[in-house]
ROLUMLUM-755202 format. One line per 2 residues: their letters; for each residue x, y, z of C-alpha. Coordinates in nm, 3 decimals, decimal comma. Layout:
N
a> X:Y:Z | ...
This chain:
673
ms> -4,089:-4,866:10,137 | -4,366:-4,761:9,903
et> -4,717:-4,902:9,931 | -4,721:-4,971:9,557
el> -4,406:-5,186:9,575 | -4,536:-5,370:9,880
qa> -4,861:-5,454:9,702 | -4,662:-5,582:9,404
el> -4,458:-5,806:9,631 | -4,774:-5,934:9,801
qh> -4,919:-6,016:9,460 | -4,600:-6,197:9,362
he> -4,620:-6,395:9,684 | -4,979:-6,499:9,611
ha> -4,880:-6,589:9,256 | -4,595:-6,805:9,394
ra> -4,836:-6,975:9,633 | -5,077:-7,050:9,348
qm> -4,797:-7,189:9,130 | -4,670:-7,408:9,415
aa> -5,022:-7,543:9,457 | -5,029:-7,617:9,082
mr> -4,696:-7,798:9,114 | -4,841:-8,004:9,397
dl> -5,157:-8,085:9,198 | -4,942:-8,201:8,905
te> -4,731:-8,418:9,134 | -5,040:-8,559:9,302
gi> -5,181:-8,646:8,959 | -4,860:-8,830:8,867
hn> -4,874:-9,011:9,201 | -5,232:-9,121:9,147
iy> -5,159:-9,245:8,793 | -4,862:-9,459:8,893
sg> -5,008:-9,582:9,221 | -5,314:-9,681:9,015
df> -5,088:-9,865:8,769 | -4,924:-10,043:9,059
de> -5,257:-10,145:9,211 | -5,383:-10,265:8,874
st> -5,069:-10,468:8,813 | -5,126:-10,664:9,133
kn> -5,473:-10,781:9,036 | -5,559:-11,104:8,857
lg> -5,529:-11,069:8,481 | -5,721:-11,249:8,217
lg> -5,567:-11,459:7,940 | -5,390:-11,227:7,696
dv> -5,412:-10,921:7,924 | -5,101:-10,701:7,929
rs> -4,990:-10,602:8,278 | -4,858:-10,249:8,337
dh> -4,496:-10,220:8,449 | -4,524:-10,333:8,810
lf> -4,185:-10,216:8,936 | -4,191:-9,886:8,743
gw> -4,533:-9,800:8,885 | -4,412:-9,875:9,237
am> -4,096:-9,666:9,191 | -4,276:-9,364:9,049
an> -4,551:-9,373:9,311 | -4,290:-9,378:9,588
yt> -4,077:-9,112:9,419 | -4,362:-8,862:9,437
vp> -4,436:-8,912:9,809 | -4,149:-8,697:9,948
rl> -4,206:-8,441:9,674 | -4,569:-8,407:9,780
ad> -4,454:-8,349:10,137 | -4,203:-8,091:10,014
la> -4,476:-7,903:9,827 | -4,709:-7,890:10,129
dr> -4,833:-7,537:10,207 | -4,675:-7,462:10,544
di> -4,750:-7,156:10,753 | -4,437:-6,978:10,636
al> -4,351:-6,712:10,378 | -4,241:-6,854:10,043
ff> -3,960:-6,602:9,998 | -3,759:-6,379:10,229
gr> -3,527:-6,192:9,994 | -3,478:-6,049:9,648
iw> -3,176:-5,938:9,446 | -3,136:-5,726:9,135
md> -2,830:-5,806:8,926 | -2,619:-5,567:8,720
dg> -2,757:-5,720:8,399 | -3,112:-5,624:8,497
ed> -3,237:-5,967:8,606 | -3,392:-6,006:8,948
fh> -3,464:-6,311:9,163 | -3,676:-6,379:9,470
ig> -3,497:-6,606:9,719 | -3,695:-6,859:9,924
rr> -3,691:-7,198:10,095 | -3,764:-7,392:9,777
hi> -3,772:-7,354:9,400 | -4,108:-7,251:9,256
rd> -4,170:-7,222:8,882 | -4,457:-7,076:8,682
eh> -4,667:-7,230:8,406 | -4,388:-7,154:8,156
nd> -4,134:-7,337:8,372 | -3,959:-7,010:8,459
pi> -3,842:-6,965:8,820 | -4,047:-6,722:9,027
vl> -3,875:-6,818:9,353 | -3,515:-6,939:9,364
dw> -3,414:-7,202:9,620 | -3,179:-7,057:9,883
ra> -2,937:-7,344:9,806 | -2,903:-7,260:9,437
pl> -2,559:-7,126:9,337 | -2,698:-6,783:9,247
se> -2,853:-6,744:9,595 | -2,503:-6,723:9,737
qy> -2,495:-6,367:9,604 | -2,787:-6,275:9,830
yr> -2,601:-6,383:10,144 | -2,249:-6,270:10,053
as> -2,288:-5,944:9,860 | -2,184:-5,622:10,031
ah> -2,109:-5,263:9,937 | -1,739:-5,354:9,931
dr> -1,788:-5,677:9,731 | -2,109:-5,650:9,532
rd> -2,074:-5,980:9,342 | -2,274:-5,828:9,051
va> -2,564:-5,746:9,285 | -2,706:-5,396:9,235
kr> -2,974:-5,405:9,505 | -3,083:-5,641:9,783
rr> -3,423:-5,655:9,949 | -3,507:-5,826:10,279
fg> -3,869:-5,907:10,363 | -4,030:-5,906:10,701
fq> -4,293:-6,172:10,760 | -4,526:-6,313:11,020
ga> -4,601:-6,677:10,951 | -4,701:-6,693:10,584
ri> -4,771:-6,319:10,556 | -4,527:-6,067:10,408
tg> -4,531:-5,757:10,633 | -4,276:-5,525:10,474
fe> -3,930:-5,495:10,325 | -3,597:-5,312:10,346
de> -3,369:-5,227:10,055 | -2,993:-5,188:10,022
nl> -2,867:-5,015:9,708 | -2,521:-5,164:9,680
ll> -2,441:-4,951:9,375 | -2,462:-4,649:9,605
ge> -2,255:-4,820:9,873 | -2,548:-4,863:10,112
ev> -2,512:-5,106:10,402 | -2,829:-5,097:10,605
as> -2,837:-5,204:10,968 | -3,136:-5,425:10,907
di> -3,421:-5,394:11,154 | -3,591:-5,688:10,982
lt> -3,281:-5,905:11,030 | -3,251:-5,801:11,394
ee> -3,619:-5,864:11,460 | -3,602:-6,212:11,306
ie> -3,291:-6,304:11,508 | -3,451:-6,180:11,831
rp> -3,795:-6,329:11,764 | -3,919:-6,522:12,072
rt> -3,870:-6,900:12,095 | -4,210:-7,060:12,120
gp> -4,125:-7,416:12,027 | -3,868:-7,631:11,847
mr> -3,568:-7,487:11,667 | -3,644:-7,290:11,349
di> -3,438:-7,271:11,035 | -3,220:-6,960:10,997
va> -3,243:-6,948:10,620 | -3,360:-6,585:10,626
ti> -3,082:-6,471:10,859 | -2,776:-6,667:10,747
qp> -2,468:-6,450:10,791 | -2,184:-6,441:10,535
eq> -1,942:-6,639:10,755 | -2,211:-6,901:10,817
de> -2,301:-6,920:10,448 | -1,937:-6,983:10,359
li> -1,932:-7,288:10,587 | -2,270:-7,415:10,469
rr> -2,157:-7,412:10,104 | -1,829:-7,597:10,145
ea> -1,787:-7,878:9,893 | -1,914:-8,226:9,972
av> -1,566:-8,377:10,002 | -1,461:-8,131:10,274
nl> -1,439:-8,255:10,632 | -1,543:-7,949:10,832
cv> -1,481:-7,897:11,205 | -1,660:-7,597:11,356
qg> -1,566:-7,479:11,705 | -1,850:-7,249:11,800
ap> -1,909:-7,038:12,107 | -2,265:-7,031:12,249
gt> -2,516:-6,857:12,025 | -2,297:-6,854:11,714
gk> -2,538:-7,077:11,521 | -2,312:-7,380:11,476
ta> -2,602:-7,627:11,501 | -2,796:-7,432:11,240
vg> -2,487:-7,425:11,018 | -2,462:-7,804:11,036
lh> -2,829:-7,864:10,954 | -2,835:-7,612:10,670
ra> -2,513:-7,763:10,536 | -2,686:-8,102:10,525
aw> -2,976:-7,950:10,329 | -2,738:-7,766:10,094
ll> -2,537:-8,082:10,023 | -2,849:-8,285:9,948
yn> -2,964:-8,019:9,702 | -2,630:-7,976:9,524
yt> -2,505:-8,337:9,538 | -2,837:-8,511:9,493
ek> -2,722:-8,812:9,292 | -2,440:-8,896:9,531
ld> -2,612:-8,834:9,863 | -2,957:-8,968:9,776
ka> -2,788:-9,308:9,744 | -2,527:-9,277:10,019
gv> -2,752:-9,091:10,263 | -2,700:-8,819:10,521
lv> -2,694:-8,883:10,896 | -2,731:-8,633:11,183
vg> -2,595:-8,749:11,520 | -2,709:-8,559:11,829
pn> -2,635:-8,595:12,201 | -2,981:-8,696:12,331
eg> -3,351:-8,734:12,246 | -3,440:-8,387:12,374
fl> -3,190:-8,229:12,139 | -3,316:-8,428:11,840
sy> -3,674:-8,333:11,923 | -3,568:-7,968:11,937
is> -3,402:-7,973:11,592 | -3,639:-8,221:11,424
gv> -3,843:-7,964:11,232 | -3,554:-7,774:11,071
lp> -3,470:-8,001:10,776 | -3,833:-8,067:10,672
tl> -3,896:-7,692:10,642 | -3,591:-7,679:10,415
ge> -3,737:-7,949:10,192 | -3,536:-8,242:10,324
ss> -3,722:-8,524:10,499 | -3,493:-8,816:10,414
vw> -3,215:-8,739:10,663 | -3,177:-8,996:10,940
qv> -3,142:-8,826:11,280 | -3,018:-9,038:11,572
tv> -2,864:-8,997:11,914 | -2,514:-9,123:11,973
qq> -2,669:-9,377:12,212 | -2,890:-9,515:11,935
lt> -2,603:-9,528:11,688 | -2,374:-9,713:11,928
ga> -2,650:-9,937:12,063 | -2,615:-9,795:12,414
ht> -2,993:-9,757:12,442 | -3,024:-10,139:12,437
al> -2,771:-10,197:12,717 | -2,903:-10,428:12,990
aa> -2,654:-10,326:13,257 | -2,460:-10,018:13,365
dt> -2,087:-9,970:13,415 | -1,929:-9,819:13,720
ha> -1,768:-9,482:13,655 | -1,419:-9,638:13,660
aa> -1,518:-9,916:13,418 | -1,685:-9,669:13,179
lv> -1,368:-9,460:13,167 | -1,165:-9,764:13,060
kh> -1,418:-9,888:12,803 | -1,445:-9,546:12,637
da> -1,066:-9,497:12,631 | -0,881:-9,493:12,297
rm> -0,655:-9,772:12,424 | -0,947:-10,014:12,404
al> -0,911:-10,009:12,025 | -0,567:-10,168:12,065
vc> -0,707:-10,421:12,312 | -0,980:-10,519:12,065
er> -0,731:-10,551:11,781 | -0,512:-10,783:11,986
av> -0,813:-10,980:12,114 | -0,901:-11,068:11,754
wg> -0,571:-11,089:11,570 | -0,391:-11,247:11,862
hv> -0,561:-11,572:11,762 | -0,344:-11,587:11,449
gt> -0,055:-11,827:11,487 | 0,236:-11,952:11,276
av> 0,282:-12,267:11,072 | 0,457:-12,426:11,370
dg> 0,135:-12,381:11,572 | -0,031:-12,592:11,304
gi> 0,211:-12,879:11,365 | 0,440:-12,796:11,072
tp> 0,814:-12,846:11,105 | 1,101:-12,782:10,860
de> 1,113:-13,154:10,796 | 0,742:-13,228:10,786
gl> 0,525:-12,992:10,581 | 0,147:-12,991:10,544
li> 0,047:-13,318:10,377 | -0,275:-13,304:10,173
td> -0,422:-13,630:10,039 | -0,604:-13,586:9,709
gg> -0,733:-13,923:9,594 | -0,427:-14,104:9,469
wr> -0,221:-13,786:9,480 | -0,038:-13,627:9,769
wr> 0,061:-13,262:9,792 | 0,300:-13,121:10,048
lg> 0,339:-12,751:10,143 | 0,648:-12,649:10,338
lr> 0,697:-12,442:10,653 | 0,833:-12,136:10,469
yl> 0,550:-12,130:10,216 | 0,283:-12,155:10,484
de> 0,441:-11,888:10,706 | 0,461:-11,655:10,407
ai> 0,093:-11,723:10,333 | -0,001:-11,634:10,692
tn> 0,219:-11,322:10,691 | 0,077:-11,200:10,359
ar> -0,280:-11,260:10,473 | -0,219:-11,062:10,792
kh> -0,057:-10,782:10,597 | -0,292:-10,747:10,304
tr> -0,638:-10,825:10,443 | -0,844:-10,580:10,648
ty> -1,057:-10,831:10,837 | -0,996:-11,152:11,027
ta> -1,248:-11,350:10,823 | -1,092:-11,238:10,495
gr> -0,748:-11,329:10,628 | -0,848:-11,687:10,704
ka> -0,989:-11,720:10,353 | -0,666:-11,578:10,208
ve> -0,460:-11,848:10,384 | -0,705:-12,112:10,268
da> -0,676:-11,986:9,909 | -0,296:-11,985:9,934
iv> -0,302:-12,350:10,039 | -0,522:-12,438:9,741
qg> -0,301:-12,237:9,508 | 0,013:-12,413:9,633
ar> -0,145:-12,754:9,578 | -0,280:-12,648:9,238
rq> 0,066:-12,550:9,115 | 0,200:-12,891:9,212
ae> -0,095:-13,059:9,039 | -0,037:-12,860:8,721
ir> 0,332:-12,958:8,714 | 0,271:-13,324:8,783
sg> -0,051:-13,383:8,586 | -0,020:-13,124:8,311
hs> -0,362:-12,967:8,366 | -0,520:-12,720:8,609
pd> -0,787:-12,859:8,849 | -1,129:-12,693:8,848
nk> -1,320:-12,517:9,128 | -1,489:-12,839:9,243
wa> -1,146:-12,980:9,310 | -1,054:-12,667:9,508
tk> -1,369:-12,691:9,720 | -1,302:-13,058:9,792
lk> -0,940:-12,981:9,885 | -1,048:-12,718:10,140
rt> -1,263:-12,978:10,314 | -0,984:-13,228:10,367
es> -0,911:-13,302:10,730 | -0,549:-13,188:10,717
vr> -0,635:-12,846:10,566 | -0,918:-12,781:10,811
af> -0,709:-12,888:11,110 | -0,421:-12,664:11,002
ld> -0,647:-12,361:10,950 | -0,823:-12,412:11,283
av> -0,484:-12,420:11,454 | -0,323:-12,117:11,290
wp> -0,633:-11,905:11,207 | -0,930:-12,040:11,406
kl> -1,285:-11,947:11,313 | -1,416:-11,663:11,529
nt> -1,716:-11,438:11,567 | -1,776:-11,122:11,770
kt> -1,978:-11,302:12,035 | -1,699:-11,553:12,098
vm> -1,430:-11,288:12,134 | -1,647:-11,073:12,361
kk> -1,724:-11,365:12,586 | -1,356:-11,452:12,623
ll> -1,264:-11,089:12,694 | -1,532:-11,054:12,963
td> -1,501:-11,394:13,131 | -1,158:-11,547:13,059
aa> -0,903:-11,383:13,290 | -0,601:-11,534:13,114
fr> -0,723:-11,428:12,769 | -0,804:-11,079:12,902
ad> -0,456:-11,050:13,053 | -0,296:-11,140:12,717
at> -0,515:-10,892:12,528 | -0,450:-10,603:12,766
rg> -0,085:-10,663:12,858 | 0,120:-10,346:12,808
il> -0,192:-10,149:12,716 | -0,395:-10,139:13,038
te> -0,289:-10,178:13,398 | -0,398:-10,494:13,580
ee> -0,650:-10,287:13,775 | -0,795:-10,141:13,455
aa> -0,808:-10,482:13,286 | -1,003:-10,623:13,579
ll> -1,274:-10,361:13,518 | -1,353:-10,526:13,182
ag> -1,487:-10,839:13,350 | -1,861:-10,877:13,312
kp> -2,158:-11,087:13,208 | -2,197:-11,137:12,829
ak> -2,573:-11,179:12,869 | -2,601:-10,832:13,026
pt> -2,385:-10,597:12,820 | -2,326:-10,238:12,926
ag> -2,308:-9,939:12,692 | -1,930:-9,968:12,710
dl> -1,944:-10,338:12,619 | -2,143:-10,254:12,306
li> -1,873:-10,009:12,198 | -1,616:-10,284:12,242
ad> -1,831:-10,531:12,048 | -1,863:-10,285:11,759
ei> -1,485:-10,243:11,755 | -1,431:-10,619:11,754
es> -1,689:-10,661:11,478 | -1,494:-10,416:11,262
hm> -1,196:-10,653:11,273 | -1,411:-10,956:11,193
kl> -1,574:-10,838:10,870 | -1,634:-10,528:10,658
re> -1,954:-10,333:10,704 | -2,215:-10,347:10,430
ps> -2,210:-10,039:10,201 | -2,570:-9,970:10,302
es> -2,453:-9,917:10,660 | -2,230:-9,623:10,563
fg> -2,333:-9,264:10,490 | -2,218:-9,011:10,233
hi> -2,213:-8,734:10,491 | -2,251:-8,726:10,869
vi> -2,328:-8,416:11,075 | -2,214:-8,461:11,436
de> -2,334:-8,207:11,691 | -2,194:-8,160:12,042
aq> -1,902:-8,368:11,918 | -1,675:-8,254:12,201
dl> -1,863:-8,492:12,432 | -1,787:-8,807:12,234
sp> -1,538:-9,056:12,370 | -1,265:-9,194:12,143
mq> -1,451:-9,525:12,119 | -1,780:-9,351:12,030
cr> -1,593:-9,154:11,764 | -1,463:-9,477:11,614
vi> -1,817:-9,617:11,589 | -1,922:-9,308:11,393
ar> -1,607:-9,324:11,179 | -1,700:-9,675:11,069
rs> -2,040:-9,544:10,953 | -1,870:-9,267:10,758
gk> -1,649:-9,485:10,541 | -1,525:-9,274:10,250
gs> -1,785:-9,005:10,316 | -1,726:-8,665:10,472
vt> -1,828:-8,517:10,807 | -1,935:-8,186:10,954
vl> -1,829:-8,176:11,318 | -1,985:-7,915:11,546
gd> -1,915:-7,838:11,907 | -1,761:-7,624:12,176
la> -1,471:-7,754:12,384 | -1,586:-7,525:12,665
qg> -1,914:-7,718:12,681 | -1,755:-8,061:12,712
tt> -1,936:-8,225:13,004 | -1,868:-8,599:12,976
pw> -1,583:-8,768:13,165 | -1,406:-8,823:12,831
aa> -1,480:-8,482:12,673 | -1,228:-8,377:12,408
as> -0,959:-8,123:12,487 | -0,842:-8,092:12,125
wt> -1,030:-8,094:11,794 | -0,724:-8,236:11,618
dq> -0,735:-8,546:11,839 | -1,112:-8,574:11,808
mr> -1,100:-8,562:11,428 | -0,829:-8,830:11,431
hl> -1,058:-9,055:11,636 | -1,329:-8,985:11,377
gk> -1,094:-9,117:11,110 | -1,039:-8,785:10,932
eq> -0,690:-8,649:10,876 | -0,764:-8,386:10,609
ve> -0,985:-8,136:10,792 | -1,079:-7,771:10,763
ht> -1,097:-7,616:11,111 | -1,280:-7,293:11,183
el> -1,392:-7,106:11,493 | -1,715:-6,905:11,529
tt> -1,699:-6,643:11,804 | -1,966:-6,390:11,701
gf> -2,295:-6,464:11,874 | -2,629:-6,377:11,716
rv> -2,861:-6,550:11,962 | -2,734:-6,467:12,313
pa> -2,731:-6,100:12,424 | -2,398:-5,943:12,519
vi> -2,495:-5,892:12,885 | -2,552:-6,268:12,925
ia> -2,239:-6,363:12,731 | -2,038:-6,132:12,959
la> -2,149:-6,334:13,264 | -2,069:-6,667:13,095
nr> -1,729:-6,537:12,987 | -1,636:-6,497:13,353
vl> -1,663:-6,874:13,388 | -1,484:-6,958:13,059
ph> -1,120:-6,909:13,178 | -1,176:-7,168:13,451
lg> -1,281:-7,448:13,212 | -0,930:-7,553:13,106
vd> -0,978:-7,526:12,729 | -0,810:-7,310:12,470
va> -1,105:-7,138:12,302 | -1,171:-6,772:12,232
pa> -1,438:-6,597:12,440 | -1,765:-6,525:12,262
rs> -1,882:-6,179:12,169 | -2,237:-6,082:12,083
ir> -2,379:-5,837:11,831 | -2,689:-5,795:12,049
sd> -2,715:-5,508:12,293 | -3,063:-5,601:12,416
gs> -3,152:-5,859:12,680 | -3,126:-5,859:13,056
cd> -2,944:-6,046:13,331 | -3,048:-6,034:13,697
ri> -3,041:-6,249:14,007 | -3,263:-6,333:14,301
et> -3,096:-6,422:14,632 | -3,341:-6,588:14,867
ad> -3,358:-6,811:15,174 | -3,659:-6,991:15,022
lq> -3,536:-7,137:14,693 | -3,878:-7,255:14,573
ag> -4,031:-6,914:14,641 | -3,747:-6,751:14,449
vr> -3,806:-6,983:14,152 | -4,179:-6,906:14,153
ea> -4,103:-6,533:14,158 | -3,856:-6,562:13,867
vt> -4,094:-6,773:13,660 | -4,388:-6,538:13,723
ka> -4,181:-6,240:13,602 | -4,059:-6,439:13,300
la> -4,414:-6,534:13,199 | -4,507:-6,165:13,186
ee> -4,297:-6,150:12,870 | -4,347:-6,336:12,542
gl> -4,162:-6,660:12,471 | -4,054:-6,991:12,618
vg> -3,912:-7,016:12,971 | -3,646:-7,271:13,067
vi> -3,575:-7,354:13,431 | -3,233:-7,519:13,459
aa> -3,107:-7,683:13,777 | -2,887:-7,967:13,899
dd> -3,042:-8,300:13,800 | -3,190:-8,395:14,142
la> -3,320:-8,042:14,204 | -3,469:-8,031:13,854
ae> -3,680:-8,336:13,939 | -3,822:-8,150:14,242
lk> -3,889:-7,835:14,042 | -4,080:-8,029:13,777
tl> -4,332:-8,121:14,046 | -4,342:-7,761:14,169
ld> -4,402:-7,613:13,822 | -4,610:-7,895:13,676
gt> -4,883:-7,754:13,453 | -4,730:-7,409:13,418
gr> -4,766:-7,305:13,054 | -4,464:-7,208:12,841
ve> -4,226:-7,343:13,108 | -3,985:-7,633:13,069
vv> -3,775:-7,768:13,357 | -3,445:-7,911:13,234
aa> -3,165:-8,093:13,416 | -2,835:-7,908:13,372
sl> -2,677:-8,222:13,226 | -2,936:-8,222:12,943
ak> -2,956:-7,850:12,865 | -2,688:-7,847:12,599
gl> -2,805:-7,729:12,256 | -3,141:-7,599:12,379
ey> -3,261:-7,236:12,365 | -3,517:-7,040:12,563
dh> -3,628:-6,677:12,559 | -3,594:-6,655:12,935
vv> -3,378:-6,889:13,141 | -3,395:-6,929:13,516
vv> -3,073:-7,090:13,644 | -3,135:-7,232:13,991
ep> -2,863:-7,268:14,256 | -2,543:-7,249:14,049
ae> -2,334:-7,385:14,337 | -2,536:-7,707:14,330
iv> -2,490:-7,739:13,952 | -2,113:-7,709:13,998
aa> -2,105:-7,968:14,278 | -2,350:-8,216:14,125
pa> -2,211:-8,565:14,048 | -2,197:-8,691:13,694
tg> -2,383:-8,996:13,566 | -2,285:-9,300:13,771
ga> -2,245:-9,101:14,092 | -1,885:-8,989:14,043
ti> -1,792:-8,623:14,075 | -1,555:-8,526:13,796
dg> -1,336:-8,221:13,830 | -1,455:-7,936:13,611
vg> -1,765:-8,103:13,466 | -2,007:-7,929:13,702
lr> -1,857:-7,591:13,615 | -1,904:-7,668:13,246
hl> -2,267:-7,760:13,311 | -2,304:-7,414:13,467
yv> -2,144:-7,252:13,162 | -2,394:-7,433:12,941
al> -2,689:-7,331:13,160 | -2,587:-6,964:13,158
tr> -2,577:-6,956:12,777 | -2,919:-7,106:12,698
av> -3,106:-6,771:12,714 | -3,168:-6,573:12,395
sr> -3,330:-6,273:12,568 | -3,330:-6,278:12,948
lt> -3,148:-6,461:13,228 | -3,234:-6,483:13,598
vv> -3,008:-6,656:13,849 | -3,188:-6,777:14,162
hs> -2,977:-6,888:14,458 | -2,980:-6,942:14,834
rp> -2,615:-7,046:14,860 | -2,323:-6,816:14,768
lp> -2,254:-6,802:14,396 | -1,946:-6,992:14,273
ae> -1,637:-6,774:14,282 | -1,595:-6,826:13,905
me> -1,913:-6,622:13,843 | -1,786:-6,319:14,031
e> -1,587:-6,045:13,862
């Protein structure tokens, strides 16, 4: 690295910063003009005054707001790479597109098609790239660079790349745009129509892949996804808080990020299920129960009082129309077969009745009645009575109430699907729904009417998807509609009572049959010595996933055996704080509550319950009393075979530099060699 070249790069960086500021000033000027037009258009005008375009001013003023946020000068380098092509052109690669006063690009957005060359090129497959440069940076300051001359077959083991990957965690999750690996880039840049399922071992960057894929899709499919929207679904509030800053740094602030509890309405539940009841309500069989609970109300023409001899008599002024048993049964059958919702089916039968009467009227009177006639016909007593008998009016609240409180109705809806004991667990109070009841209500609602297009998303990123129940998956599927999904998770980290054992089944519950499956096993975040310990536990988790391997030879893993657990934790935390970075103390849920009091006010230390540690990262992790994590009951007080061991596996893989295990009881046998 020559000093002259470094100075040139520093000057280019300052030039890029100045041009981005100019772009922001221009955007701010446009915003002020149109917001001024909007304000002016709302004021009282004199006679003959011409008002500026009210709606256009409002639209333009609002259009510039996210762009102003995108052009904000953050404490981060504007580019991290550069490539020279065979044709002599060169491009700086950064987090966003920056142009000069002549509208020429001086920094190319990492999501642009040409930027793919930066991530994918190698000495064996140059992709027309002659040379690649990686920049080191601290905050917004360029500190140096490394070059690879691909024409000469150079493949440099990048110290800059290694340093960035191993940089201490001092807060929320960062983007990985400067360190994206070729296999990650390939997944990020899959087409918008692709349903992608990524099984990823700890530290393989699957969460980052999902978030960067969302940003890439919004950049490359702007027209489609700006309207349809992108949704990120995470497991809990802590996880969303951890990842919340990633997309804004990539220039995307319009993505809606929610927990699965918020999406399903579970956060509004007024009561809690027992463990046994929750298992039933989250089970895939409940979808069949809900379908029968709704469509089981549909009868036949006979139920409407129609016989082969006496059809449906409709009085129309001085006219009388009669529809026979066969015609009416066919109308009901066709409505059930060709309509997707209960409400639409009732209307289809109603329309068939009108159409049958209209044909008779046309034959007998020689003209076709108008729509007023049709409306009047639908209101006749005989038509309404028949419809209410064979296809009664329903709503979600009515069906839910019957399912929860009417034992006979519940028995009919569950017969052959649930056992009597399981069916009894559905009984409850409609005024105090549980999280499971809200899943059932959403399923019932899907049979009643179609969702509004505005309630569906063009793409949904689902993280920790292995923990979703079949019924939770179905809620998400209904928000996906015809859009695509990126599903991220690790079967080995499934810690709910209904955790998935197969991605094929999970994708089916999510409503996606055409899926690209891939498995990430190379870890970039967790050192090999820590992965080796976690891999001892992996074979005991009952899932068919490949063990992780790490490219990192740094890091440390030690343990403290002590009779005084609190003293051991203090010792581990004190040693951890001697190093740079964030410290996570992970323990069984009840013990974590005690340790929070013990460590309250200690800087750079977070105490996390083992059940909530999934997806988080810390430089140094202190895992406290593994035996207690394994034995701890799940939510609701029930101990579920294998879940505690999976919580331990998660806890052991949260460290990106150092791990300390503190224990007073013997370690679980699964941790021993």
